[in-house]
Every structure is written in structure tokens, then in C-alpha cells.
LOKOLTI-334661 format. One record per residue (C-alpha): chain; x, y, z. Coordinates in pm, 1 decimal. Each point is the difference from the previous one (the first is absolute). Layout:
BEGIN
{chaine A c1 X c2 Y c3 Z}
...
% end
This chain:
BEGIN
{chaine A c1 9021.9 c2 9862.8 c3 12455.2}
{chaine A c1 100.4 c2 301.5 c3 -208.4}
{chaine A c1 358.9 c2 122.6 c3 -32.9}
{chaine A c1 93.6 c2 369.5 c3 -6.4}
{chaine A c1 357.5 c2 110.8 c3 -63.3}
{chaine A c1 59.7 c2 374.6 c3 22.0}
{chaine A c1 314.8 c2 191.5 c3 -101.2}
{chaine A c1 246.7 c2 -281.7 c3 63.7}
{chaine A c1 369.2 c2 57.3 c3 -75.0}
{chaine A c1 273.7 c2 -261.5 c3 32.3}
{chaine A c1 367.7 c2 56.0 c3 -70.8}
{chaine A c1 299.8 c2 -229.9 c3 13.4}
{chaine A c1 297.2 c2 234.2 c3 25.7}
{chaine A c1 -28.1 c2 223.6 c3 -305.7}
{chaine A c1 -237.7 c2 -234.6 c3 -180.1}
{chaine A c1 -365.4 c2 103.0 c3 18.5}
{chaine A c1 -206.5 c2 -318.7 c3 -3.6}
{chaine A c1 -331.7 c2 176.7 c3 63.2}
{chaine A c1 -62.0 c2 368.3 c3 -64.5}
{chaine A c1 -304.1 c2 133.1 c3 187.6}
{chaine A c1 -226.3 c2 -289.1 c3 -103.7}
{chaine A c1 -371.0 c2 -13.9 c3 79.4}
{chaine A c1 -232.2 c2 -290.2 c3 -78.8}
{chaine A c1 -347.3 c2 -119.0 c3 91.7}
{chaine A c1 -102.7 c2 -367.3 c3 -20.7}
{chaine A c1 -374.4 c2 -58.1 c3 59.4}
{chaine A c1 -120.7 c2 -289.2 c3 209.9}
{chaine A c1 -11.1 c2 -333.0 c3 -181.3}
{chaine A c1 191.2 c2 102.7 c3 -312.7}
{chaine A c1 290.3 c2 -183.7 c3 -161.0}
{chaine A c1 250.8 c2 267.9 c3 -102.1}
{chaine A c1 324.2 c2 -40.0 c3 -196.0}
{chaine A c1 309.6 c2 211.9 c3 60.7}
{chaine A c1 158.5 c2 -6.5 c3 -344.5}
{chaine A c1 331.7 c2 145.0 c3 -109.2}
{chaine A c1 359.1 c2 -71.9 c3 -98.6}
{chaine A c1 273.8 c2 -93.5 c3 246.5}
{chaine A c1 83.9 c2 295.3 c3 223.4}
{chaine A c1 -337.9 c2 168.1 c3 -42.0}
{chaine A c1 -80.9 c2 -25.7 c3 372.9}
{chaine A c1 -279.1 c2 -256.7 c3 -8.7}
{chaine A c1 159.9 c2 -250.1 c3 241.8}
{chaine A c1 107.0 c2 278.7 c3 238.8}
{chaine A c1 -361.3 c2 121.9 c3 10.6}
{chaine A c1 -129.8 c2 -352.9 c3 63.6}
{chaine A c1 248.9 c2 -59.2 c3 282.4}
{chaine A c1 -87.3 c2 332.0 c3 166.4}
{chaine A c1 -368.8 c2 -93.8 c3 -9.2}
{chaine A c1 89.1 c2 -338.1 c3 152.9}
{chaine A c1 214.2 c2 155.7 c3 272.9}
{chaine A c1 317.2 c2 -171.2 c3 -122.9}
{chaine A c1 150.9 c2 339.5 c3 -88.1}
{chaine A c1 -52.8 c2 346.0 c3 147.4}
{chaine A c1 -49.7 c2 320.3 c3 -194.7}
{chaine A c1 232.3 c2 295.3 c3 49.0}
{chaine A c1 -65.4 c2 183.4 c3 330.6}
{chaine A c1 -285.5 c2 246.5 c3 -23.9}
{chaine A c1 -118.7 c2 -118.2 c3 -340.5}
{chaine A c1 -370.5 c2 -67.7 c3 -13.5}
{chaine A c1 -206.8 c2 -286.6 c3 135.1}
{chaine A c1 -125.4 c2 -353.4 c3 -63.9}
{chaine A c1 -360.9 c2 -70.5 c3 96.6}
{chaine A c1 -201.5 c2 -319.6 c3 7.9}
{chaine A c1 -371.3 c2 76.4 c3 4.2}
{chaine A c1 75.4 c2 358.1 c3 113.2}
{chaine A c1 223.7 c2 -112.5 c3 289.3}
{chaine A c1 365.0 c2 108.6 c3 -9.5}
{chaine A c1 223.5 c2 -308.5 c3 15.0}
{chaine A c1 332.7 c2 166.5 c3 -82.9}
{chaine A c1 134.9 c2 -63.4 c3 350.5}
{chaine A c1 -135.7 c2 -353.2 c3 30.1}
{chaine A c1 243.6 c2 -287.3 c3 -58.1}
{chaine A c1 -72.5 c2 -239.8 c3 -284.4}
{chaine A c1 -132.1 c2 -273.2 c3 230.7}
{chaine A c1 -275.2 c2 231.1 c3 128.0}
{chaine A c1 -124.2 c2 124.3 c3 -336.7}
{chaine A c1 -192.3 c2 -319.9 c3 -86.0}
{chaine A c1 172.9 c2 -19.3 c3 -334.7}
{chaine A c1 64.7 c2 -315.7 c3 -198.9}
{chaine A c1 321.9 c2 23.7 c3 -203.0}
{chaine A c1 98.5 c2 -231.8 c3 -285.3}
{chaine A c1 359.2 c2 15.6 c3 -123.3}
{chaine A c1 128.9 c2 -71.6 c3 -351.0}
{chaine A c1 213.4 c2 -295.6 c3 110.9}
{chaine A c1 -266.5 c2 -161.2 c3 221.8}
{chaine A c1 200.7 c2 23.1 c3 330.5}
{chaine A c1 -141.4 c2 -334.8 c3 113.5}
{chaine A c1 158.9 c2 -186.2 c3 290.8}
{chaine A c1 189.6 c2 -288.2 c3 -160.8}
{chaine A c1 -13.7 c2 -221.2 c3 311.3}
{chaine A c1 -379.0 c2 30.2 c3 29.8}
{chaine A c1 -268.6 c2 -182.9 c3 -193.8}
{chaine A c1 -259.6 c2 180.8 c3 -207.2}
{chaine A c1 -245.8 c2 -34.6 c3 288.7}
{chaine A c1 249.3 c2 140.0 c3 251.8}
{chaine A c1 94.3 c2 291.2 c3 -226.1}
{chaine A c1 -361.1 c2 106.5 c3 -40.3}
{chaine A c1 -70.5 c2 -41.9 c3 371.9}
{chaine A c1 312.5 c2 188.9 c3 110.1}
{chaine A c1 -158.6 c2 343.9 c3 45.5}
{chaine A c1 -272.1 c2 -150.8 c3 218.6}
{chaine A c1 227.1 c2 -216.5 c3 215.9}
{chaine A c1 234.6 c2 286.8 c3 96.4}
{chaine A c1 -274.6 c2 224.3 c3 131.6}
{chaine A c1 -2.1 c2 73.9 c3 374.6}
{chaine A c1 -167.3 c2 -283.4 c3 185.2}
{chaine A c1 -309.8 c2 202.2 c3 89.2}
{chaine A c1 -58.0 c2 87.2 c3 -367.7}
{chaine A c1 104.0 c2 -332.8 c3 -146.8}
{chaine A c1 -278.4 c2 -215.3 c3 -150.5}
{chaine A c1 -42.9 c2 -355.8 c3 121.7}
{chaine A c1 176.9 c2 -283.0 c3 -181.2}
{chaine A c1 -329.3 c2 -107.8 c3 -152.8}
{chaine A c1 -74.6 c2 353.4 c3 -119.1}
{chaine A c1 346.6 c2 29.3 c3 -154.4}
{chaine A c1 -39.0 c2 -335.6 c3 -173.0}
{chaine A c1 -339.5 c2 99.2 c3 -139.3}
{chaine A c1 135.6 c2 335.8 c3 -118.5}
{chaine A c1 300.7 c2 -151.6 c3 -174.6}
{chaine A c1 -205.8 c2 -265.4 c3 -175.5}
{chaine A c1 -245.1 c2 262.3 c3 -124.9}
{chaine A c1 293.9 c2 198.7 c3 -141.4}
{chaine A c1 149.9 c2 -311.3 c3 -158.9}
{chaine A c1 -331.4 c2 -50.9 c3 -175.2}
{chaine A c1 -3.5 c2 366.8 c3 -104.0}
{chaine A c1 344.5 c2 -27.0 c3 -161.7}
{chaine A c1 -84.4 c2 -342.2 c3 -143.9}
{chaine A c1 281.0 c2 -187.9 c3 178.4}
{chaine A c1 -204.3 c2 -217.0 c3 238.3}
{chaine A c1 210.6 c2 -310.6 c3 -68.3}
{chaine A c1 337.9 c2 165.2 c3 62.4}
{chaine A c1 -32.1 c2 96.8 c3 367.6}
{chaine A c1 284.9 c2 -228.3 c3 110.8}
{chaine A c1 248.6 c2 95.8 c3 -270.3}
{chaine A c1 296.6 c2 232.0 c3 48.7}
{chaine A c1 69.3 c2 308.2 c3 -215.4}
{chaine A c1 281.4 c2 -180.3 c3 -183.4}
{chaine A c1 -257.6 c2 -252.7 c3 -124.4}
{chaine A c1 -220.5 c2 268.3 c3 -159.1}
{chaine A c1 9.5 c2 183.4 c3 -329.7}
{chaine A c1 54.1 c2 375.2 c3 -6.5}
{chaine A c1 -366.7 c2 66.7 c3 -59.9}
{chaine A c1 -100.7 c2 -226.5 c3 289.1}
{chaine A c1 246.2 c2 172.4 c3 234.1}
{chaine A c1 -143.6 c2 339.1 c3 -85.7}
{chaine A c1 -351.4 c2 -124.4 c3 73.5}
{chaine A c1 118.9 c2 -124.8 c3 339.3}
{chaine A c1 162.2 c2 337.9 c3 69.5}
{chaine A c1 -328.5 c2 170.1 c3 -83.1}
{chaine A c1 -197.5 c2 -240.2 c3 221.6}
{chaine A c1 240.8 c2 68.0 c3 288.3}
{chaine A c1 -62.4 c2 374.0 c3 -40.7}
{chaine A c1 -378.2 c2 -55.4 c3 -3.6}
{chaine A c1 0.6 c2 -229.7 c3 304.3}
{chaine A c1 28.4 c2 290.0 c3 243.9}
{chaine A c1 -304.2 c2 166.2 c3 -165.2}
{chaine A c1 179.9 c2 321.1 c3 -102.6}
{chaine A c1 -187.1 c2 323.6 c3 -53.8}
{chaine A c1 237.5 c2 79.2 c3 -285.7}
{chaine A c1 185.3 c2 -237.2 c3 -234.1}
{chaine A c1 327.8 c2 122.8 c3 -151.0}
{chaine A c1 189.2 c2 -192.2 c3 -268.6}
{chaine A c1 349.1 c2 91.2 c3 -122.9}
{chaine A c1 57.5 c2 -135.5 c3 -353.8}
{chaine A c1 -194.0 c2 -315.6 c3 100.2}
{chaine A c1 57.1 c2 -176.9 c3 -331.4}
{chaine A c1 338.0 c2 144.6 c3 -93.9}
{chaine A c1 193.3 c2 -321.8 c3 63.1}
{chaine A c1 -229.0 c2 -218.4 c3 -212.0}
{chaine A c1 8.7 c2 -90.9 c3 -367.2}
{chaine A c1 -243.7 c2 161.1 c3 -244.8}
{chaine A c1 -254.0 c2 -285.2 c3 -12.0}
{chaine A c1 -25.4 c2 -30.3 c3 379.5}
{chaine A c1 -20.5 c2 379.5 c3 35.9}
{chaine A c1 -297.0 c2 4.5 c3 -235.6}
{chaine A c1 -181.3 c2 -272.6 c3 192.0}
{chaine A c1 69.9 c2 150.4 c3 343.3}
{chaine A c1 -104.3 c2 353.1 c3 -83.1}
{chaine A c1 -334.2 c2 -129.7 c3 -129.2}
{chaine A c1 -29.7 c2 -201.7 c3 320.7}
{chaine A c1 84.4 c2 308.8 c3 212.6}
{chaine A c1 -272.3 c2 200.4 c3 -174.3}
{chaine A c1 -257.6 c2 -272.4 c3 71.6}
{chaine A c1 121.6 c2 -30.1 c3 358.6}
{chaine A c1 -34.2 c2 373.0 c3 58.4}
{chaine A c1 -352.8 c2 -4.9 c3 -138.3}
{chaine A c1 -79.9 c2 -262.5 c3 266.6}
{chaine A c1 166.3 c2 157.7 c3 304.9}
{chaine A c1 -15.3 c2 375.0 c3 -82.8}
{chaine A c1 291.4 c2 94.9 c3 225.9}
{chaine A c1 157.2 c2 336.3 c3 -85.9}
{chaine A c1 309.4 c2 -95.8 c3 -198.4}
{chaine A c1 299.6 c2 181.0 c3 -144.2}
{chaine A c1 254.5 c2 -177.9 c3 -219.0}
{chaine A c1 327.5 c2 113.4 c3 -155.3}
{chaine A c1 89.0 c2 -97.8 c3 -354.3}
{chaine A c1 205.8 c2 122.1 c3 -294.0}
{chaine A c1 -201.5 c2 -218.9 c3 -237.3}
{chaine A c1 -244.4 c2 222.3 c3 -189.2}
{chaine A c1 -215.0 c2 -288.3 c3 -121.5}
{chaine A c1 -27.7 c2 -135.4 c3 352.9}
{chaine A c1 -116.4 c2 332.6 c3 141.8}
{chaine A c1 -252.5 c2 63.5 c3 -277.1}
{chaine A c1 -143.5 c2 -352.3 c3 21.2}
{chaine A c1 -29.0 c2 -39.3 c3 377.7}
{chaine A c1 -51.9 c2 339.5 c3 165.4}
{chaine A c1 -312.0 c2 207.7 c3 61.9}
{chaine A c1 221.4 c2 308.8 c3 -14.8}
{chaine A c1 357.2 c2 59.6 c3 -111.7}
{chaine A c1 245.2 c2 244.6 c3 159.5}
{chaine A c1 277.0 c2 79.4 c3 -249.4}
{chaine A c1 318.9 c2 117.8 c3 172.7}
{chaine A c1 319.2 c2 154.9 c3 -133.1}
{chaine A c1 303.1 c2 148.1 c3 178.8}
{chaine A c1 -167.3 c2 5.8 c3 341.3}
{chaine A c1 -321.3 c2 162.3 c3 -115.9}
{chaine A c1 -344.5 c2 -110.2 c3 -113.9}
{chaine A c1 -55.3 c2 69.6 c3 -368.2}
{chaine A c1 -360.8 c2 -115.4 c3 -19.8}
{chaine A c1 -267.5 c2 -187.5 c3 193.0}
{chaine A c1 -293.0 c2 -155.2 c3 -180.6}
{chaine A c1 -177.3 c2 -311.0 c3 -115.9}
{chaine A c1 194.4 c2 -223.3 c3 -240.4}
{chaine A c1 -210.6 c2 143.2 c3 -283.3}
{chaine A c1 75.2 c2 360.3 c3 102.5}
{chaine A c1 376.6 c2 -32.1 c3 31.7}
{chaine A c1 26.7 c2 -193.3 c3 -326.9}
{chaine A c1 -238.8 c2 197.1 c3 -220.2}
{chaine A c1 33.1 c2 343.5 c3 165.3}
{chaine A c1 363.4 c2 22.7 c3 120.2}
{chaine A c1 74.0 c2 316.6 c3 197.6}
{chaine A c1 361.5 c2 29.8 c3 -113.0}
{chaine A c1 247.8 c2 -121.0 c3 -258.5}
{chaine A c1 156.7 c2 -222.7 c3 264.5}
{chaine A c1 -327.4 c2 -183.8 c3 66.0}
{chaine A c1 -63.6 c2 -44.9 c3 -371.6}
{chaine A c1 351.8 c2 -132.3 c3 -64.6}
{chaine A c1 2.8 c2 -227.2 c3 302.7}
{chaine A c1 -333.2 c2 -164.9 c3 -77.7}
{chaine A c1 92.5 c2 -183.1 c3 -316.8}
{chaine A c1 184.6 c2 61.2 c3 -325.2}
{chaine A c1 -56.5 c2 322.5 c3 -191.9}
{chaine A c1 107.4 c2 159.7 c3 -326.3}
{chaine A c1 137.8 c2 352.8 c3 37.2}
{chaine A c1 -39.7 c2 277.2 c3 -258.4}
{chaine A c1 166.8 c2 341.2 c3 37.4}
{chaine A c1 -167.6 c2 314.5 c3 -128.9}
{chaine A c1 -92.1 c2 357.0 c3 93.3}
{chaine A c1 -303.0 c2 217.2 c3 72.2}
{chaine A c1 -114.9 c2 227.7 c3 -279.8}
{chaine A c1 -314.4 c2 207.3 c3 23.0}
{chaine A c1 -120.9 c2 -189.6 c3 305.5}
{chaine A c1 38.3 c2 -334.6 c3 -175.2}
{chaine A c1 267.2 c2 -266.5 c3 39.6}
{chaine A c1 169.8 c2 -77.3 c3 -329.4}
{chaine A c1 184.9 c2 -328.7 c3 -55.4}
{chaine A c1 104.3 c2 -6.2 c3 -362.8}
{chaine A c1 -313.9 c2 -70.8 c3 -200.2}
{chaine A c1 -205.5 c2 -58.9 c3 315.6}
{chaine A c1 -170.2 c2 294.5 c3 174.1}
{chaine A c1 -180.9 c2 -25.3 c3 334.4}
{chaine A c1 -184.2 c2 244.9 c3 222.5}
{chaine A c1 245.5 c2 71.9 c3 285.4}
{chaine A c1 -257.8 c2 182.7 c3 217.9}
{chaine A c1 250.8 c2 277.9 c3 69.7}
{chaine A c1 -211.9 c2 295.7 c3 -98.1}
{chaine A c1 281.5 c2 124.5 c3 -221.4}
{chaine A c1 215.7 c2 91.2 c3 301.7}
{chaine A c1 264.1 c2 -266.8 c3 -66.9}
{chaine A c1 79.6 c2 78.1 c3 -363.4}
{chaine A c1 352.4 c2 -101.2 c3 -88.7}
{chaine A c1 33.4 c2 -234.4 c3 296.6}
{chaine A c1 108.8 c2 -360.1 c3 -39.1}
{chaine A c1 -269.5 c2 -265.8 c3 6.7}
{chaine A c1 20.5 c2 -375.0 c3 37.3}
{chaine A c1 -256.1 c2 -248.2 c3 -119.6}
{chaine A c1 -13.5 c2 -347.5 c3 154.1}
{chaine A c1 -188.0 c2 -278.5 c3 -173.8}
{chaine A c1 -38.0 c2 -352.3 c3 131.5}
{chaine A c1 73.1 c2 -279.4 c3 -249.4}
{chaine A c1 -364.9 c2 -109.3 c3 -18.5}
{chaine A c1 -104.8 c2 358.7 c3 -78.4}
{chaine A c1 188.3 c2 0.1 c3 -331.2}
{chaine A c1 -174.0 c2 -139.1 c3 -307.2}
{chaine A c1 180.4 c2 -137.5 c3 -305.5}
{chaine A c1 -159.8 c2 72.6 c3 -338.2}
{chaine A c1 109.1 c2 -141.9 c3 -332.8}
{chaine A c1 -126.2 c2 314.5 c3 -179.5}
{chaine A c1 0.5 c2 363.3 c3 119.0}
{chaine A c1 -337.5 c2 109.8 c3 130.7}
{chaine A c1 -162.7 c2 339.0 c3 41.8}
{chaine A c1 152.7 c2 46.3 c3 347.7}
{chaine A c1 369.0 c2 89.2 c3 30.5}
{chaine A c1 222.8 c2 -306.0 c3 9.5}
{chaine A c1 373.8 c2 -61.2 c3 9.6}
{chaine A c1 167.3 c2 -206.0 c3 -274.4}
{chaine A c1 205.6 c2 -281.7 c3 156.3}
{chaine A c1 155.3 c2 -336.8 c3 -75.0}
{chaine A c1 -56.2 c2 -320.6 c3 199.3}
{chaine A c1 332.1 c2 -134.8 c3 132.2}
{chaine A c1 -115.4 c2 -283.5 c3 228.7}
{chaine A c1 -315.8 c2 -195.3 c3 76.3}
{chaine A c1 -52.8 c2 -205.7 c3 316.5}
{chaine A c1 -325.8 c2 -194.2 c3 -25.2}
{chaine A c1 46.4 c2 -238.1 c3 295.3}
{chaine A c1 -223.5 c2 103.6 c3 289.6}
{chaine A c1 -345.8 c2 150.4 c3 54.4}
{chaine A c1 75.3 c2 298.0 c3 -230.4}
{chaine A c1 224.1 c2 55.8 c3 -300.2}
{chaine A c1 292.2 c2 237.0 c3 65.2}
{chaine A c1 161.1 c2 189.2 c3 -286.4}
{chaine A c1 312.7 c2 215.9 c3 -16.1}
{chaine A c1 7.4 c2 271.5 c3 -264.5}
{chaine A c1 218.3 c2 291.3 c3 -106.5}
{chaine A c1 -128.4 c2 324.5 c3 -145.5}
{chaine A c1 171.2 c2 162.4 c3 -298.7}
{chaine A c1 199.1 c2 218.3 c3 241.3}
{chaine A c1 120.2 c2 -316.4 c3 185.7}
{chaine A c1 -221.7 c2 36.6 c3 307.1}
{chaine A c1 -79.9 c2 -343.1 c3 151.2}
{chaine A c1 -364.0 c2 -82.1 c3 64.4}
{chaine A c1 -159.4 c2 -289.0 c3 188.2}
{chaine A c1 -351.4 c2 -111.5 c3 -89.2}
{chaine A c1 -230.2 c2 -266.0 c3 145.0}
{chaine A c1 -306.2 c2 -142.0 c3 -173.0}
{chaine A c1 -233.7 c2 -296.7 c3 22.1}
{chaine A c1 72.9 c2 -316.5 c3 -195.4}
{chaine A c1 -321.7 c2 54.6 c3 -194.0}
{chaine A c1 109.1 c2 347.1 c3 -115.4}
{chaine A c1 346.4 c2 -134.0 c3 -83.0}
{chaine A c1 -149.6 c2 -268.5 c3 -224.7}
{chaine A c1 -231.6 c2 250.6 c3 -166.4}
{chaine A c1 287.4 c2 238.2 c3 -76.8}
{chaine A c1 218.6 c2 -283.7 c3 -133.3}
{chaine A c1 313.9 c2 174.5 c3 129.0}
{chaine A c1 357.8 c2 -118.2 c3 -59.1}
{chaine A c1 349.9 c2 109.1 c3 93.3}
{chaine A c1 120.4 c2 277.7 c3 -226.1}
{chaine A c1 -349.6 c2 125.0 c3 -91.9}
{chaine A c1 -38.1 c2 375.3 c3 -51.3}
{chaine A c1 -303.6 c2 109.3 c3 203.5}
{chaine A c1 -165.2 c2 302.3 c3 159.4}
{chaine A c1 -34.8 c2 46.9 c3 375.8}
{chaine A c1 -294.0 c2 191.8 c3 145.9}
{chaine A c1 -41.8 c2 119.0 c3 360.1}
{chaine A c1 -331.9 c2 -107.8 c3 153.0}
{chaine A c1 52.5 c2 145.4 c3 348.7}
{chaine A c1 283.7 c2 196.6 c3 156.7}
{chaine A c1 114.7 c2 188.7 c3 307.7}
{chaine A c1 157.9 c2 341.4 c3 -56.7}
{chaine A c1 222.8 c2 177.6 c3 251.1}
{chaine A c1 115.4 c2 357.3 c3 -53.1}
{chaine A c1 334.5 c2 123.3 c3 133.5}
{chaine A c1 -34.3 c2 65.6 c3 374.9}
{chaine A c1 143.4 c2 351.1 c3 -43.3}
{chaine A c1 -330.7 c2 91.0 c3 -160.2}
{chaine A c1 -243.5 c2 60.4 c3 283.3}
{chaine A c1 -310.1 c2 -150.5 c3 -165.8}
{chaine A c1 191.8 c2 -321.3 c3 -65.8}
{chaine A c1 162.6 c2 -26.6 c3 342.6}
{chaine A c1 -14.1 c2 -358.5 c3 121.8}
{chaine A c1 -114.9 c2 -90.8 c3 -348.6}
{chaine A c1 -328.7 c2 1.1 c3 -181.5}
{chaine A c1 -58.0 c2 -373.3 c3 15.5}
{chaine A c1 -337.2 c2 -33.5 c3 -164.9}
{chaine A c1 -37.6 c2 -273.9 c3 -256.5}
{chaine A c1 -120.8 c2 115.5 c3 -340.8}
{chaine A c1 -190.1 c2 -222.4 c3 -236.3}
{chaine A c1 102.3 c2 36.1 c3 -361.2}
{chaine A c1 -249.7 c2 -122.4 c3 -247.8}
% end
């Protein structure tokens, strides 16, 4: 079941939650709606589910090429999973999962045996076979969220929608559940759309990521595309930490102090401001200056606990820098607090001032520096 959203606008008074948004979700994909609070991702999800309506006369919502904008939520065959589970406290795990089947009109309701078989198969799927008779209050947060997901799947939805499904859980449980959700999706292949503000979660779980900001879609792409080829400064900043360098365009090249990069402006943006963004792992620390341009800096802090070593530095003009490296490289360099070092850019993203037409929306290509 594919999802097509065309030219949807949603306002709450003077606040524009969605501004002429269009989106296509192919059948069977797991897609993340990623963005900060207020970006419009939950409003878009609720409009797709039928829990909210778009502004009158604004676009359409289609499931497999059929317009469902006027259909109520109960007729859209959508499974919806809320952040805070929304389980019925007075019902057991079994009863919660079976609820959507038991409230169907009598002529469409499965037999008791069919319901029992369905629920037990879902309990096995979510790995909670021995907890059928427990109540929500007797479950952990992660177990409750699995039950909420099983309840949504019980009615065999054509589309599965999840609103911050792991937002109420601690970091360790979130990690386990998102890996479990990815495996589950690979088994059932139901078209799924989930809202998150957690960049790592979106990049790890989704087939495609939709990055939203201020009611609009900034970029749609695979996790690799949005991370390595960001379409805007917002996407680059939102998807992880970056170091920012300010410079200008001279002779069609972006100049940042001693570092000069091809700005791909064709010389039309000379004199315009340029900004270079470099992720911490794309900066290299050298103990001696090399042939390539490098910035002198001093190490102010080293954090070696964790999978990578994180270092804070300051350049001679007091600009802070953040660098990440492997433990092996850290040992080889024999670095210490207070060391005077040289920092080289391995890869960067350059954006030219939007007032320059060739740089409008940013020239976001990564450049390797050797």
C-alpha cells in the first residue's frame, strides 16, 4: 500500500504546521519523518491517519492511488502506535491485542478461535508469549510498546504509523527496540511511517528519511544520502555535530583562512560569504604540519571513554573545534591536553550565501582534501 500526499497545508490559527507539503511513500518501505519539535512531522502523520484534517481545499491523501482524505480514521485500515502506548489499563495483554478484532461489527468479527490464534501468533512475534495474562502496569516500558505495536498489527493494517514510538523509553531500551522494529519490518513488509526527532534512530532504522523543518520538507533520501549529501545547511546541522568555518568567495573559490576550496560558483559569487561545515570525524589532527593547509590549534580536552575519542581544541584565533578519531589513531598520535597540533580538513560541505544565485540553497557537495 503506497502513500501519496499532495500539497497539504495545515494551520492552527496563525501557526502554519504544514506548508504545501507533498510526499510519496512506496509500498513496503519503512520511512522516518525526522525533524525538531514544531517541524510538522506529527501533524503530517495524523493527517495521513485521519486523526486530523488538512485545511479546506489543500491537496489530497491517497492510499494506493485512492483518495482517502474524506474517509474517517477507522475506515483507512491504518494501524497507529502512540508514544505513550495508550494501552487499556483494565485489560490484560491478550485483551489489549485482541481489542481491535473484538469491536468489529458482528458480521466482520473473526471467531473466538480465530482471534485467539491471531493474538498468540502476535505474542510470539513480539516475544511476549508468557505474558498474555499480565496487565500493562506489570510490564516494562519496552514490553508495553511491543504490546501497543501488536495491537496495531492485529487488525492487519495496510499502513502502519508510529508517533515517536520509543520517545518515552530510556536509551538502552530504545536501542534494543529500534533494532527489533527493523527486524520486524523486514518480516512483515507493511508500509510504515514513523515520527522521530532522534537522528541516530532515523538513520539506523529507516529505508528513507524525510527531514522536516518549519512545516516544510527539506530533503528526502536514503540515510546515506541525507547524511553524506545534505541538501541544505539545516539538514547538515540537524544530522549530527559540525564545525563551522566562515569565509568568502574569491575568484570562484571559497577561502577560509589558509584553506581554499572549489566553491563551484563559476566566479559569479565573488565577494559573497561562504560557510564551511566539517563533521568532527572529518578533521584530522597532525603533530607536524604537512603539505596540505592545516590550522594550528591547541588541545583543551580529551574524552576517551566510548567507541571513539573526542577532542576539544582551540585555534590561535580562539575558534573552538571538535574532533573525533579512533582509539588506534589516538594511541599512535600520543596526544595530551595542552599539546600544540595542526588540524587538517579531510572532507567538507561548503555553502555560499543564498543571495548569490549559483549558491542558492547551498552547494552541499563534500570535497575530499588529500
